[in-house]
PDB file of N, CA, C and O in Angstrom, chain B, residues numbered from 101:
ATOM      1  N   MET B 101     -12.082  -5.974 -13.200  1.00  0.00           N
ATOM      2  CA  MET B 101     -10.916  -5.158 -13.488  1.00  0.00           C
ATOM      3  C   MET B 101      -9.857  -5.392 -12.410  1.00  0.00           C
ATOM      4  O   MET B 101     -10.146  -5.314 -11.216  1.00  0.00           O
ATOM      5  N   ALA B 102      -8.658  -5.673 -12.835  1.00  0.00           N
ATOM      6  CA  ALA B 102      -7.551  -5.904 -11.908  1.00  0.00           C
ATOM      7  C   ALA B 102      -7.125  -4.578 -11.276  1.00  0.00           C
ATOM      8  O   ALA B 102      -7.134  -3.531 -11.924  1.00  0.00           O
ATOM      9  N   ILE B 103      -6.761  -4.647 -10.025  1.00  0.00           N
ATOM     10  CA  ILE B 103      -6.291  -3.466  -9.311  1.00  0.00           C
ATOM     11  C   ILE B 103      -4.863  -3.165  -9.739  1.00  0.00           C
ATOM     12  O   ILE B 103      -3.995  -4.035  -9.672  1.00  0.00           O
ATOM     13  N   GLU B 104      -4.622  -1.962 -10.170  1.00  0.00           N
ATOM     14  CA  GLU B 104      -3.291  -1.504 -10.574  1.00  0.00           C
ATOM     15  C   GLU B 104      -2.649  -0.778  -9.401  1.00  0.00           C
ATOM     16  O   GLU B 104      -3.258   0.112  -8.807  1.00  0.00           O
ATOM     17  N   LEU B 105      -1.430  -1.152  -9.069  1.00  0.00           N
ATOM     18  CA  LEU B 105      -0.690  -0.507  -7.985  1.00  0.00           C
ATOM     19  C   LEU B 105       0.527   0.206  -8.553  1.00  0.00           C
ATOM     20  O   LEU B 105       1.239  -0.335  -9.399  1.00  0.00           O
ATOM     21  N   SER B 106       0.755   1.410  -8.087  1.00  0.00           N
ATOM     22  CA  SER B 106       1.936   2.151  -8.537  1.00  0.00           C
ATOM     23  C   SER B 106       3.150   1.755  -7.697  1.00  0.00           C
ATOM     24  O   SER B 106       3.015   1.231  -6.591  1.00  0.00           O
ATOM     25  N   ASP B 107       4.315   2.011  -8.235  1.00  0.00           N
ATOM     26  CA  ASP B 107       5.554   1.749  -7.496  1.00  0.00           C
ATOM     27  C   ASP B 107       5.592   2.579  -6.213  1.00  0.00           C
ATOM     28  O   ASP B 107       6.102   2.122  -5.190  1.00  0.00           O
ATOM     29  N   GLU B 108       5.056   3.787  -6.268  1.00  0.00           N
ATOM     30  CA  GLU B 108       5.039   4.664  -5.085  1.00  0.00           C
ATOM     31  C   GLU B 108       4.178   4.069  -3.979  1.00  0.00           C
ATOM     32  O   GLU B 108       4.569   4.101  -2.812  1.00  0.00           O
ATOM     33  N   LEU B 109       3.017   3.528  -4.321  1.00  0.00           N
ATOM     34  CA  LEU B 109       2.167   2.883  -3.320  1.00  0.00           C
ATOM     35  C   LEU B 109       2.900   1.718  -2.664  1.00  0.00           C
ATOM     36  O   LEU B 109       2.880   1.572  -1.442  1.00  0.00           O
ATOM     37  N   ILE B 110       3.532   0.910  -3.465  1.00  0.00           N
ATOM     38  CA  ILE B 110       4.260  -0.250  -2.939  1.00  0.00           C
ATOM     39  C   ILE B 110       5.411   0.204  -2.053  1.00  0.00           C
ATOM     40  O   ILE B 110       5.651  -0.388  -1.001  1.00  0.00           O
ATOM     41  N   ARG B 111       6.117   1.238  -2.460  1.00  0.00           N
ATOM     42  CA  ARG B 111       7.227   1.754  -1.664  1.00  0.00           C
ATOM     43  C   ARG B 111       6.737   2.273  -0.309  1.00  0.00           C
ATOM     44  O   ARG B 111       7.339   1.979   0.723  1.00  0.00           O
ATOM     45  N   LEU B 112       5.655   3.039  -0.312  1.00  0.00           N
ATOM     46  CA  LEU B 112       5.128   3.589   0.941  1.00  0.00           C
ATOM     47  C   LEU B 112       4.629   2.487   1.871  1.00  0.00           C
ATOM     48  O   LEU B 112       4.901   2.522   3.071  1.00  0.00           O
ATOM     49  N   GLU B 113       3.905   1.516   1.332  1.00  0.00           N
ATOM     50  CA  GLU B 113       3.395   0.419   2.159  1.00  0.00           C
ATOM     51  C   GLU B 113       4.528  -0.454   2.678  1.00  0.00           C
ATOM     52  O   GLU B 113       4.471  -0.926   3.813  1.00  0.00           O
ATOM     53  N   THR B 114       5.555  -0.676   1.864  1.00  0.00           N
ATOM     54  CA  THR B 114       6.706  -1.463   2.305  1.00  0.00           C
ATOM     55  C   THR B 114       7.387  -0.781   3.483  1.00  0.00           C
ATOM     56  O   THR B 114       7.756  -1.436   4.457  1.00  0.00           O
ATOM     57  N   ARG B 115       7.552   0.526   3.395  1.00  0.00           N
ATOM     58  CA  ARG B 115       8.153   1.293   4.501  1.00  0.00           C
ATOM     59  C   ARG B 115       7.281   1.193   5.759  1.00  0.00           C
ATOM     60  O   ARG B 115       7.787   0.939   6.852  1.00  0.00           O
ATOM     61  N   ALA B 116       5.978   1.392   5.595  1.00  0.00           N
ATOM     62  CA  ALA B 116       5.074   1.322   6.751  1.00  0.00           C
ATOM     63  C   ALA B 116       5.071  -0.077   7.362  1.00  0.00           C
ATOM     64  O   ALA B 116       5.068  -0.216   8.585  1.00  0.00           O
ATOM     65  N   TRP B 117       5.071  -1.106   6.529  1.00  0.00           N
ATOM     66  CA  TRP B 117       5.079  -2.487   7.026  1.00  0.00           C
ATOM     67  C   TRP B 117       6.356  -2.771   7.810  1.00  0.00           C
ATOM     68  O   TRP B 117       6.311  -3.422   8.854  1.00  0.00           O
ATOM     69  N   ALA B 118       7.480  -2.291   7.319  1.00  0.00           N
ATOM     70  CA  ALA B 118       8.746  -2.469   8.041  1.00  0.00           C
ATOM     71  C   ALA B 118       8.681  -1.772   9.394  1.00  0.00           C
ATOM     72  O   ALA B 118       9.153  -2.309  10.396  1.00  0.00           O
ATOM     73  N   GLU B 119       8.101  -0.585   9.424  1.00  0.00           N
ATOM     74  CA  GLU B 119       7.961   0.145  10.688  1.00  0.00           C
ATOM     75  C   GLU B 119       7.011  -0.582  11.638  1.00  0.00           C
ATOM     76  O   GLU B 119       7.260  -0.629  12.843  1.00  0.00           O
ATOM     77  N   ILE B 120       5.929  -1.147  11.113  1.00  0.00           N
ATOM     78  CA  ILE B 120       4.993  -1.911  11.949  1.00  0.00           C
ATOM     79  C   ILE B 120       5.721  -3.089  12.588  1.00  0.00           C
ATOM     80  O   ILE B 120       5.598  -3.330  13.789  1.00  0.00           O
ATOM     81  N   GLN B 121       6.473  -3.812  11.782  1.00  0.00           N
ATOM     82  CA  GLN B 121       7.190  -4.980  12.293  1.00  0.00           C
ATOM     83  C   GLN B 121       8.235  -4.603  13.327  1.00  0.00           C
ATOM     84  O   GLN B 121       8.507  -5.378  14.243  1.00  0.00           O
ATOM     85  N   ALA B 122       8.830  -3.413  13.190  1.00  0.00           N
ATOM     86  CA  ALA B 122       9.845  -2.954  14.139  1.00  0.00           C
ATOM     87  C   ALA B 122       9.224  -2.259  15.350  1.00  0.00           C
ATOM     88  O   ALA B 122       9.923  -1.930  16.308  1.00  0.00           O
ATOM     89  N   GLY B 123       7.917  -2.038  15.303  1.00  0.00           N
ATOM     90  CA  GLY B 123       7.244  -1.337  16.398  1.00  0.00           C
ATOM     91  C   GLY B 123       7.516   0.157  16.395  1.00  0.00           C
ATOM     92  O   GLY B 123       7.458   0.807  17.439  1.00  0.00           O
ATOM     93  N   THR B 124       7.814   0.702  15.221  1.00  0.00           N
ATOM     94  CA  THR B 124       8.177   2.122  15.149  1.00  0.00           C
ATOM     95  C   THR B 124       7.302   2.914  14.176  1.00  0.00           C
ATOM     96  O   THR B 124       7.684   4.006  13.755  1.00  0.00           O
ATOM     97  N   LEU B 125       6.137   2.379  13.816  1.00  0.00           N
ATOM     98  CA  LEU B 125       5.279   3.065  12.854  1.00  0.00           C
ATOM     99  C   LEU B 125       4.909   4.449  13.361  1.00  0.00           C
ATOM    100  O   LEU B 125       4.470   4.616  14.499  1.00  0.00           O
ATOM    101  N   THR B 126       5.095   5.434  12.497  1.00  0.00           N
ATOM    102  CA  THR B 126       4.732   6.807  12.847  1.00  0.00           C
ATOM    103  C   THR B 126       3.401   7.165  12.204  1.00  0.00           C
ATOM    104  O   THR B 126       2.990   6.553  11.218  1.00  0.00           O
ATOM    105  N   VAL B 127       2.744   8.142  12.761  1.00  0.00           N
ATOM    106  CA  VAL B 127       1.501   8.645  12.188  1.00  0.00           C
ATOM    107  C   VAL B 127       1.771   9.150  10.776  1.00  0.00           C
ATOM    108  O   VAL B 127       0.954   8.957   9.875  1.00  0.00           O
ATOM    109  N   GLU B 128       2.901   9.786  10.589  1.00  0.00           N
ATOM    110  CA  GLU B 128       3.242  10.346   9.280  1.00  0.00           C
ATOM    111  C   GLU B 128       3.353   9.255   8.210  1.00  0.00           C
ATOM    112  O   GLU B 128       2.865   9.426   7.094  1.00  0.00           O
ATOM    113  N   ALA B 129       3.986   8.148   8.549  1.00  0.00           N
ATOM    114  CA  ALA B 129       4.137   7.052   7.590  1.00  0.00           C
ATOM    115  C   ALA B 129       2.780   6.431   7.267  1.00  0.00           C
ATOM    116  O   ALA B 129       2.481   6.164   6.103  1.00  0.00           O
ATOM    117  N   ALA B 130       1.967   6.204   8.280  1.00  0.00           N
ATOM    118  CA  ALA B 130       0.639   5.631   8.065  1.00  0.00           C
ATOM    119  C   ALA B 130      -0.231   6.577   7.241  1.00  0.00           C
ATOM    120  O   ALA B 130      -0.951   6.146   6.340  1.00  0.00           O
ATOM    121  N   GLN B 131      -0.158   7.841   7.551  1.00  0.00           N
ATOM    122  CA  GLN B 131      -0.953   8.833   6.827  1.00  0.00           C
ATOM    123  C   GLN B 131      -0.492   8.957   5.377  1.00  0.00           C
ATOM    124  O   GLN B 131      -1.318   9.151   4.485  1.00  0.00           O
ATOM    125  N   ALA B 132       0.794   8.850   5.134  1.00  0.00           N
ATOM    126  CA  ALA B 132       1.313   8.925   3.769  1.00  0.00           C
ATOM    127  C   ALA B 132       0.735   7.799   2.915  1.00  0.00           C
ATOM    128  O   ALA B 132       0.372   8.017   1.759  1.00  0.00           O
ATOM    129  N   VAL B 133       0.649   6.599   3.483  1.00  0.00           N
ATOM    130  CA  VAL B 133       0.074   5.471   2.753  1.00  0.00           C
ATOM    131  C   VAL B 133      -1.396   5.737   2.462  1.00  0.00           C
ATOM    132  O   VAL B 133      -1.841   5.567   1.327  1.00  0.00           O
ATOM    133  N   GLN B 134      -2.146   6.145   3.458  1.00  0.00           N
ATOM    134  CA  GLN B 134      -3.573   6.377   3.279  1.00  0.00           C
ATOM    135  C   GLN B 134      -3.853   7.493   2.275  1.00  0.00           C
ATOM    136  O   GLN B 134      -4.767   7.382   1.458  1.00  0.00           O
ATOM    137  N   THR B 135      -3.077   8.557   2.337  1.00  0.00           N
ATOM    138  CA  THR B 135      -3.237   9.668   1.400  1.00  0.00           C
ATOM    139  C   THR B 135      -2.942   9.214  -0.026  1.00  0.00           C
ATOM    140  O   THR B 135      -3.662   9.572  -0.958  1.00  0.00           O
ATOM    141  N   ALA B 136      -1.888   8.430  -0.192  1.00  0.00           N
ATOM    142  CA  ALA B 136      -1.527   7.932  -1.522  1.00  0.00           C
ATOM    143  C   ALA B 136      -2.592   6.980  -2.065  1.00  0.00           C
ATOM    144  O   ALA B 136      -2.902   7.017  -3.255  1.00  0.00           O
ATOM    145  N   ILE B 137      -3.145   6.141  -1.219  1.00  0.00           N
ATOM    146  CA  ILE B 137      -4.211   5.225  -1.647  1.00  0.00           C
ATOM    147  C   ILE B 137      -5.428   6.016  -2.111  1.00  0.00           C
ATOM    148  O   ILE B 137      -5.999   5.721  -3.161  1.00  0.00           O
ATOM    149  N   THR B 138      -5.818   7.003  -1.344  1.00  0.00           N
ATOM    150  CA  THR B 138      -6.975   7.824  -1.691  1.00  0.00           C
ATOM    151  C   THR B 138      -6.762   8.568  -3.004  1.00  0.00           C
ATOM    152  O   THR B 138      -7.658   8.622  -3.845  1.00  0.00           O
ATOM    153  N   ALA B 139      -5.577   9.138  -3.175  1.00  0.00           N
ATOM    154  CA  ALA B 139      -5.268   9.860  -4.416  1.00  0.00           C
ATOM    155  C   ALA B 139      -5.248   8.904  -5.608  1.00  0.00           C
ATOM    156  O   ALA B 139      -5.739   9.241  -6.686  1.00  0.00           O
ATOM    157  N   HIS B 140      -4.688   7.726  -5.417  1.00  0.00           N
ATOM    158  CA  HIS B 140      -4.619   6.730  -6.490  1.00  0.00           C
ATOM    159  C   HIS B 140      -6.031   6.288  -6.894  1.00  0.00           C
ATOM    160  O   HIS B 140      -6.322   6.135  -8.080  1.00  0.00           O
ATOM    161  N   ALA B 141      -6.889   6.087  -5.917  1.00  0.00           N
ATOM    162  CA  ALA B 141      -8.273   5.692  -6.193  1.00  0.00           C
ATOM    163  C   ALA B 141      -8.991   6.775  -6.993  1.00  0.00           C
ATOM    164  O   ALA B 141      -9.704   6.477  -7.952  1.00  0.00           O
ATOM    165  N   ALA B 142      -8.803   8.018  -6.599  1.00  0.00           N
ATOM    166  CA  ALA B 142      -9.445   9.121  -7.314  1.00  0.00           C
ATOM    167  C   ALA B 142      -8.922   9.243  -8.744  1.00  0.00           C
ATOM    168  O   ALA B 142      -9.686   9.514  -9.671  1.00  0.00           O
ATOM    169  N   ALA B 143      -7.632   9.044  -8.913  1.00  0.00           N
ATOM    170  CA  ALA B 143      -7.016   9.197 -10.233  1.00  0.00           C
ATOM    171  C   ALA B 143      -7.359   8.051 -11.184  1.00  0.00           C
ATOM    172  O   ALA B 143      -7.438   8.252 -12.396  1.00  0.00           O
ATOM    173  N   THR B 144      -7.563   6.857 -10.642  1.00  0.00           N
ATOM    174  CA  THR B 144      -7.776   5.689 -11.503  1.00  0.00           C
ATOM    175  C   THR B 144      -9.229   5.223 -11.550  1.00  0.00           C
ATOM    176  O   THR B 144      -9.591   4.416 -12.407  1.00  0.00           O
ATOM    177  N   GLY B 145     -10.062   5.722 -10.640  1.00  0.00           N
ATOM    178  CA  GLY B 145     -11.452   5.288 -10.586  1.00  0.00           C
ATOM    179  C   GLY B 145     -11.627   3.918  -9.957  1.00  0.00           C
ATOM    180  O   GLY B 145     -12.700   3.321 -10.049  1.00  0.00           O
ATOM    181  N   GLN B 146     -10.579   3.417  -9.319  1.00  0.00           N
ATOM    182  CA  GLN B 146     -10.642   2.121  -8.640  1.00  0.00           C
ATOM    183  C   GLN B 146     -11.172   2.316  -7.221  1.00  0.00           C
ATOM    184  O   GLN B 146     -11.059   3.402  -6.653  1.00  0.00           O
ATOM    185  N   ASP B 147     -11.747   1.265  -6.658  1.00  0.00           N
ATOM    186  CA  ASP B 147     -12.266   1.318  -5.296  1.00  0.00           C
ATOM    187  C   ASP B 147     -11.119   1.437  -4.300  1.00  0.00           C
ATOM    188  O   ASP B 147     -10.177   0.645  -4.332  1.00  0.00           O
ATOM    189  N   ARG B 148     -11.200   2.416  -3.428  1.00  0.00           N
ATOM    190  CA  ARG B 148     -10.148   2.706  -2.462  1.00  0.00           C
ATOM    191  C   ARG B 148      -9.866   1.516  -1.552  1.00  0.00           C
ATOM    192  O   ARG B 148      -8.710   1.224  -1.247  1.00  0.00           O
ATOM    193  N   TYR B 149     -10.915   0.834  -1.123  1.00  0.00           N
ATOM    194  CA  TYR B 149     -10.745  -0.290  -0.201  1.00  0.00           C
ATOM    195  C   TYR B 149     -10.131  -1.501  -0.902  1.00  0.00           C
ATOM    196  O   TYR B 149      -9.358  -2.245  -0.298  1.00  0.00           O
ATOM    197  N   GLU B 150     -10.471  -1.695  -2.160  1.00  0.00           N
ATOM    198  CA  GLU B 150      -9.859  -2.786  -2.922  1.00  0.00           C
ATOM    199  C   GLU B 150      -8.380  -2.505  -3.176  1.00  0.00           C
ATOM    200  O   GLU B 150      -7.553  -3.416  -3.147  1.00  0.00           O
ATOM    201  N   ILE B 151      -8.057  -1.243  -3.425  1.00  0.00           N
ATOM    202  CA  ILE B 151      -6.650  -0.866  -3.589  1.00  0.00           C
ATOM    203  C   ILE B 151      -5.888  -1.170  -2.307  1.00  0.00           C
ATOM    204  O   ILE B 151      -4.817  -1.776  -2.350  1.00  0.00           O
ATOM    205  N   GLU B 152      -6.431  -0.756  -1.172  1.00  0.00           N
ATOM    206  CA  GLU B 152      -5.742  -0.978   0.103  1.00  0.00           C
ATOM    207  C   GLU B 152      -5.555  -2.467   0.380  1.00  0.00           C
ATOM    208  O   GLU B 152      -4.475  -2.889   0.794  1.00  0.00           O
ATOM    209  N   ALA B 153      -6.589  -3.260   0.156  1.00  0.00           N
ATOM    210  CA  ALA B 153      -6.490  -4.700   0.406  1.00  0.00           C
ATOM    211  C   ALA B 153      -5.460  -5.354  -0.516  1.00  0.00           C
ATOM    212  O   ALA B 153      -4.662  -6.182  -0.077  1.00  0.00           O
ATOM    213  N   THR B 154      -5.485  -4.981  -1.781  1.00  0.00           N
ATOM    214  CA  THR B 154      -4.525  -5.535  -2.742  1.00  0.00           C
ATOM    215  C   THR B 154      -3.109  -5.108  -2.389  1.00  0.00           C
ATOM    216  O   THR B 154      -2.176  -5.907  -2.463  1.00  0.00           O
ATOM    217  N   LEU B 155      -2.953  -3.856  -2.006  1.00  0.00           N
ATOM    218  CA  LEU B 155      -1.636  -3.338  -1.630  1.00  0.00           C
ATOM    219  C   LEU B 155      -1.078  -4.084  -0.429  1.00  0.00           C
ATOM    220  O   LEU B 155       0.081  -4.501  -0.440  1.00  0.00           O
ATOM    221  N   LYS B 156      -1.887  -4.255   0.602  1.00  0.00           N
ATOM    222  CA  LYS B 156      -1.420  -4.962   1.797  1.00  0.00           C
ATOM    223  C   LYS B 156      -1.071  -6.409   1.476  1.00  0.00           C
ATOM    224  O   LYS B 156      -0.060  -6.924   1.953  1.00  0.00           O
ATOM    225  N   LYS B 157      -1.898  -7.064   0.673  1.00  0.00           N
ATOM    226  CA  LYS B 157      -1.609  -8.451   0.302  1.00  0.00           C
ATOM    227  C   LYS B 157      -0.308  -8.530  -0.493  1.00  0.00           C
ATOM    228  O   LYS B 157       0.509  -9.423  -0.267  1.00  0.00           O
ATOM    229  N   THR B 158      -0.120  -7.602  -1.415  1.00  0.00           N
ATOM    230  CA  THR B 158       1.080  -7.592  -2.254  1.00  0.00           C
ATOM    231  C   THR B 158       2.341  -7.419  -1.428  1.00  0.00           C
ATOM    232  O   THR B 158       3.338  -8.102  -1.660  1.00  0.00           O
ATOM    233  N   VAL B 159       2.301  -6.504  -0.461  1.00  0.00           N
ATOM    234  CA  VAL B 159       3.488  -6.202   0.339  1.00  0.00           C
ATOM    235  C   VAL B 159       3.679  -7.209   1.477  1.00  0.00           C
ATOM    236  O   VAL B 159       4.797  -7.658   1.731  1.00  0.00           O
ATOM    237  N   ARG B 160       2.605  -7.553   2.147  1.00  0.00           N
ATOM    238  CA  ARG B 160       2.728  -8.376   3.356  1.00  0.00           C
ATOM    239  C   ARG B 160       2.719  -9.876   3.088  1.00  0.00           C
ATOM    240  O   ARG B 160       3.248 -10.654   3.881  1.00  0.00           O
ATOM    241  N   HIS B 161       2.125 -10.276   1.987  1.00  0.00           N
ATOM    242  CA  HIS B 161       2.012 -11.698   1.671  1.00  0.00           C
ATOM    243  C   HIS B 161       2.291 -11.930   0.190  1.00  0.00           C
ATOM    244  O   HIS B 161       1.416 -12.385  -0.547  1.00  0.00           O
ATOM    245  N   PRO B 162       3.513 -11.617  -0.247  1.00  0.00           N
ATOM    246  CA  PRO B 162       3.821 -11.747  -1.668  1.00  0.00           C
ATOM    247  C   PRO B 162       3.772 -13.213  -2.122  1.00  0.00           C
ATOM    248  O   PRO B 162       4.058 -14.137  -1.361  1.00  0.00           O
ATOM    249  N   GLU B 163       3.405 -13.378  -3.374  1.00  0.00           N
ATOM    250  CA  GLU B 163       3.419 -14.705  -3.976  1.00  0.00           C
ATOM    251  C   GLU B 163       4.880 -15.156  -4.106  1.00  0.00           C
ATOM    252  O   GLU B 163       5.759 -14.317  -4.304  1.00  0.00           O
ATOM    253  N   PRO B 164       5.154 -16.449  -3.999  1.00  0.00           N
ATOM    254  CA  PRO B 164       6.524 -16.926  -4.189  1.00  0.00           C
ATOM    255  C   PRO B 164       7.061 -16.480  -5.551  1.00  0.00           C
ATOM    256  O   PRO B 164       6.385 -16.623  -6.570  1.00  0.00           O
ATOM    257  N   GLY B 165       8.272 -15.944  -5.557  1.00  0.00           N
ATOM    258  CA  GLY B 165       8.882 -15.486  -6.782  1.00  0.00           C
ATOM    259  C   GLY B 165       8.641 -14.013  -7.085  1.00  0.00           C
ATOM    260  O   GLY B 165       9.190 -13.490  -8.055  1.00  0.00           O
ATOM    261  N   ASP B 166       7.826 -13.326  -6.269  1.00  0.00           N
ATOM    262  CA  ASP B 166       7.539 -11.897  -6.477  1.00  0.00           C
ATOM    263  C   ASP B 166       8.573 -10.990  -5.839  1.00  0.00           C
ATOM    264  O   ASP B 166       8.457  -9.771  -5.961  1.00  0.00           O
ATOM    265  N   SER B 167       9.555 -11.514  -5.181  1.00  0.00           N
ATOM    266  CA  SER B 167      10.511 -10.690  -4.439  1.00  0.00           C
ATOM    267  C   SER B 167      11.387  -9.893  -5.330  1.00  0.00           C
ATOM    268  O   SER B 167      12.243  -9.150  -4.850  1.00  0.00           O
TER     269      SER B 167
END
């Protein structure tokens, strides 16, 4: 089963990734991503760790043309 990511998950991870790169990541931003991942996993029945890995890959290492 393919991992489904919501626009909200992508938005939160994109914000956190930008903060990481700028050296300004806050606990609140990191926690927001983790909370959203956990809620998404519970709502969809998908594995939480697979969601997180897919989300990070999608945001941090997008395929060419995915921009």
